[in-house]
C-alpha positions as CSV (number, residue, x, y, z in Angstrom):
1,M,-4.2,-25.5,8.8
2,R,-2.9,-29.1,8.5
3,L,0.5,-29.8,7.2
4,L,0.4,-33.2,5.6
5,L,3.2,-35.6,4.7
6,L,3.3,-37.0,1.1
7,F,5.5,-40.0,0.6
8,A,6.9,-41.6,-2.6
9,L,5.0,-44.6,-3.7
10,A,7.5,-47.3,-4.5
11,G,9.8,-48.7,-1.8
12,S,9.2,-45.8,0.6
13,S,8.8,-46.1,4.3
14,A,6.9,-43.8,6.7
15,F,9.8,-44.0,9.1
16,A,13.3,-42.7,8.7
17,Q,15.8,-45.6,8.5
18,P,19.5,-45.5,9.1
19,G,21.3,-44.6,5.9
20,Q,18.0,-44.1,4.0
21,P,16.6,-40.6,3.6
22,A,13.0,-40.3,4.6
23,P,11.0,-39.5,1.4
24,V,9.1,-36.6,2.9
25,Q,7.7,-33.6,1.1
26,P,5.7,-31.2,3.2
27,S,2.6,-29.9,1.5
28,L,-0.2,-27.8,2.8
29,S,-3.6,-29.4,2.6
30,M,-6.1,-27.7,0.3
31,Q,-9.1,-26.1,1.9
32,N,-12.5,-26.0,0.2
33,S,-11.5,-28.8,-2.2
34,N,-12.6,-32.4,-2.8
35,L,-9.0,-33.2,-3.8
36,K,-7.5,-34.9,-0.7
37,P,-4.1,-36.5,-0.8
38,A,-4.3,-40.2,-0.2
39,L,-2.1,-41.1,2.8
40,P,-0.9,-44.5,4.2
41,A,-2.8,-45.6,7.3
42,A,0.4,-45.1,9.3
43,L,0.3,-41.4,8.5
44,L,-3.3,-40.6,9.3
45,G,-3.4,-37.9,11.9
46,V,0.3,-37.1,11.4
47,G,1.1,-33.4,10.6
48,I,1.2,-29.9,12.0
49,D,-1.9,-27.9,12.7
50,Q,-1.2,-24.2,12.9
51,K,-2.3,-22.8,16.3
52,L,-1.2,-19.2,16.1
53,D,-1.4,-17.3,19.4
54,Q,-2.1,-20.6,21.3
55,Q,-0.7,-20.6,24.8
56,V,1.7,-23.4,25.6
57,P,1.4,-25.1,29.0
58,L,4.0,-23.3,31.1
59,D,3.4,-25.5,34.0
60,A,4.4,-28.6,32.1
61,V,7.5,-30.2,33.7
62,F,10.5,-31.7,31.7
63,R,14.0,-32.8,32.4
64,D,16.9,-30.8,31.0
65,E,20.2,-32.2,29.8
66,S,21.6,-32.3,33.3
67,G,18.7,-34.4,34.6
68,R,17.0,-31.6,36.5
69,A,13.2,-31.4,36.6
70,V,12.3,-28.0,35.2
71,P,8.9,-26.3,34.5
72,L,8.5,-25.0,31.0
73,S,7.9,-21.6,32.5
74,S,11.6,-21.4,33.5
75,F,12.5,-20.8,29.9
76,F,10.1,-17.9,29.5
77,Q,11.1,-15.8,32.5
78,T,13.8,-13.9,30.6
79,G,11.5,-11.9,28.4
80,K,13.0,-13.5,25.3
81,P,11.3,-15.3,22.4
82,V,11.8,-19.1,22.1
83,L,12.6,-21.3,19.1
84,L,11.0,-24.7,19.6
85,A,12.2,-27.8,17.8
86,P,10.0,-30.9,18.3
87,V,12.2,-33.9,17.7
88,Y,13.2,-37.2,19.3
89,Y,16.8,-38.1,20.0
90,R,16.6,-41.7,19.0
91,C,15.4,-40.7,15.5
92,P,17.7,-42.3,12.9
93,M,17.3,-39.6,10.2
94,L,14.7,-36.8,10.0
95,C,15.2,-35.3,13.5
96,T,18.9,-35.0,12.8
97,Q,18.1,-33.1,9.6
98,I,15.8,-30.8,11.6
99,L,18.5,-30.0,14.2
100,N,21.1,-29.6,11.5
101,G,18.8,-27.1,9.8
102,V,18.4,-25.2,13.0
103,A,22.1,-25.0,13.6
104,S,22.9,-24.0,10.0
105,S,20.2,-21.3,9.9
106,L,21.3,-19.8,13.2
107,K,24.9,-19.7,12.1
108,A,23.8,-17.0,9.6
109,V,21.8,-15.1,12.3
110,S,23.7,-12.6,14.4
111,L,21.3,-13.0,17.4
112,N,22.7,-15.2,20.1
113,P,20.9,-17.9,22.1
114,G,20.9,-17.2,25.8
115,Q,21.3,-13.5,25.1
116,D,18.6,-12.6,22.6
117,F,16.4,-15.8,22.5
118,E,16.2,-19.3,23.8
119,I,16.2,-22.6,21.9
120,L,14.2,-25.6,23.2
121,S,14.8,-29.0,21.5
122,V,12.0,-31.1,23.1
123,S,11.8,-34.8,22.6
124,F,8.3,-36.2,22.0
125,D,9.6,-39.8,22.7
126,P,9.1,-40.7,26.4
127,K,11.9,-43.3,26.0
128,D,14.5,-40.6,25.4
129,T,16.7,-40.1,28.5
130,W,18.3,-36.9,29.8
131,E,21.7,-38.6,29.2
132,L,20.9,-38.9,25.5
133,A,19.7,-35.3,25.5
134,A,23.1,-34.2,27.0
135,A,25.0,-36.1,24.3
136,K,22.8,-34.4,21.6
137,K,23.4,-31.0,23.2
138,Q,27.2,-31.4,23.0
139,T,26.9,-32.6,19.4
140,Y,25.0,-29.5,18.3
141,L,27.0,-27.0,20.4
142,R,30.0,-28.2,18.5
143,R,28.2,-28.0,15.2
144,Y,26.9,-24.5,15.9
145,G,30.3,-23.4,17.1
146,R,29.3,-20.1,18.6
147,P,31.0,-19.4,22.0
148,N,29.0,-18.7,25.2
149,T,25.7,-20.0,23.9
150,A,25.4,-23.3,25.8
151,N,23.1,-21.6,28.4
152,G,20.7,-20.7,25.6
153,W,20.2,-24.1,23.8
154,H,18.3,-26.6,25.9
155,F,17.6,-30.3,25.2
156,L,14.5,-31.5,27.1
157,T,12.9,-34.9,27.7
158,G,9.6,-35.7,29.5
159,D,6.9,-38.1,30.4
160,P,3.9,-38.8,28.1
161,A,1.5,-36.4,29.8
162,N,3.7,-33.3,29.7
163,I,4.9,-34.1,26.2
164,E,1.4,-34.5,24.9
165,A,0.3,-31.3,26.5
166,L,3.0,-29.3,24.8
167,M,2.8,-31.0,21.4
168,D,-1.0,-30.6,21.4
169,A,-0.7,-26.9,22.2
170,V,1.6,-26.3,19.2
171,G,-0.4,-28.6,16.9
172,F,2.4,-31.1,16.4
173,H,0.9,-34.6,15.7
174,Y,2.9,-37.8,15.5
175,K,2.3,-41.5,15.6
176,Y,4.3,-44.3,17.2
177,D,4.8,-47.6,15.5
178,P,5.6,-50.5,17.9
179,A,6.8,-52.8,15.1
180,T,9.7,-50.4,14.3
181,D,10.0,-48.6,17.6
182,Q,9.9,-45.3,15.6
183,F,7.7,-42.3,15.1
184,A,6.0,-41.0,12.0
185,H,6.1,-37.2,12.3
186,A,6.3,-33.9,10.4
187,S,9.3,-31.6,10.2
188,G,9.2,-28.0,11.3
189,I,10.0,-25.6,14.1
190,M,8.0,-22.9,15.9
191,I,8.7,-19.5,17.3
192,L,7.1,-18.7,20.6
193,T,6.6,-15.3,22.3
194,P,8.2,-14.4,25.6
195,G,4.8,-15.1,27.2
196,G,4.7,-18.6,25.7
197,R,2.3,-18.1,22.8
198,V,2.8,-19.6,19.3
199,S,3.9,-16.9,16.9
200,R,5.3,-18.5,13.8
201,Y,5.8,-21.8,12.0
202,F,8.6,-22.7,9.7
203,Y,8.3,-26.0,7.8
204,G,10.8,-28.6,6.4
205,V,14.4,-29.2,7.4
206,E,16.0,-26.0,6.1
207,Y,15.0,-22.6,7.5
208,A,15.9,-19.4,5.8
209,P,18.0,-17.3,8.2
210,R,16.1,-14.1,7.2
211,D,12.8,-15.8,8.1
212,V,14.0,-17.1,11.4
213,R,15.5,-13.8,12.4
214,L,12.4,-11.8,11.5
215,G,10.3,-14.4,13.3
216,L,12.3,-14.0,16.5
217,V,12.3,-10.2,16.2
218,E,8.6,-10.0,15.6
219,A,7.8,-12.5,18.4
220,S,9.8,-10.3,20.8
221,Q,7.8,-7.3,19.7
222,S,11.0,-5.7,18.5
223,K,12.8,-5.9,21.8
224,I,15.7,-7.6,20.0
225,G,17.2,-6.8,16.6
226,N,18.0,-3.5,15.0
227,P,16.5,-0.7,12.9
228,V,17.1,-2.7,9.7
229,D,14.9,-5.5,11.0
230,Q,12.1,-2.9,11.5
231,I,12.4,-1.9,7.9
232,L,12.4,-5.5,6.7
233,L,9.3,-6.2,8.8
234,F,7.6,-3.2,7.2
235,C,8.4,-4.6,3.8
236,Y,7.9,-8.3,4.5
237,H,4.9,-10.1,6.0
238,Y,4.6,-13.6,7.4
239,D,2.3,-15.8,5.2
240,P,0.8,-18.6,7.3
241,A,0.0,-20.6,4.2
242,T,3.6,-21.0,3.2
243,G,5.4,-20.5,6.6
244,K,7.6,-17.9,5.1
245,Y,8.1,-14.1,5.0
246,G,7.2,-12.5,1.6
247,A,7.3,-9.0,0.2
248,A,4.3,-6.9,1.0
249,A,3.6,-5.1,-2.3
250,V,1.7,-2.2,-0.7
251,N,4.4,-1.5,1.9
252,L,7.1,-1.8,-0.7
253,L,5.3,0.8,-2.9
254,R,4.9,3.1,0.1
255,A,8.6,2.7,1.0
256,A,9.6,3.4,-2.6
257,S,7.3,6.4,-2.7
258,A,8.7,7.7,0.6
259,G,12.3,7.3,-0.8
260,F,11.4,9.1,-4.0
261,V,9.9,12.0,-2.0
262,L,13.0,12.2,0.2
263,I,15.4,12.2,-2.8
264,C,13.3,14.9,-4.6
265,G,13.1,16.9,-1.4
266,G,16.8,16.7,-0.9
267,F,17.5,17.7,-4.5
268,L,15.1,20.7,-4.3
269,L,16.8,21.8,-1.0
270,I,20.2,21.8,-2.6
271,V,18.9,23.8,-5.6
272,W,17.2,26.3,-3.3
273,R,20.4,26.8,-1.2
274,R,22.5,27.4,-4.3
275,E,20.0,30.0,-5.5
276,L,20.1,31.8,-2.2
277,R,23.9,31.8,-2.3
278,A,23.9,33.0,-5.9
279,G,21.4,35.8,-5.0
């Protein structure tokens, strides 16, 4: 399913400019309909295609924030799910909002990077350097403010071939404009399983902490989290059309029915014990 970018008509730019918010509104394209949103030529082919259960190329090689060449597989050897944020570090506006949204969301999630899951911020701009990635990492570690998580949030750069292999695998499509030296791109993050398969997509620049937590727990096959998460996953299901978790009416009804049975059973047990004592 293609996530398209709809831009305001007057005075809007397809590229985020310093001090000028990018007029982006994510909208899911309509299937089986002749109504197609008209897009500027600069945005044709830009968006996010959902590729649920797609395997990412674990043999792709990137550079981390210390300048070391590391295979993508090195972040999937711990048996933890991975939150992937496709951005580029020279981006003047939208990518900053994406990373701000990740940090803000994770502040409200008790799971810890490096312990329960990994975060990969991967630049799709081959011009980005590992020194710039290192600076970005320090900025967001300060913003996130949670101790002992530096080993769980990684900022990667790469060459065109490895970048393209990863972005194509997760369905992230972008376009470079030589005139402005900027990229037109969508905004969103992905959750990957410990084996490197695409599990969930969350769109926009703000990510509901509940959704992110459930996405990580579900991708881990419940190896992280707590019993409350299991109850929530019973009552809430991921909707690929919206990129959100919503209430599953049937399961909510089952849960309510089970609760009613337990309450009634407990009440009857109390009455029965009182009658035995009275007798």
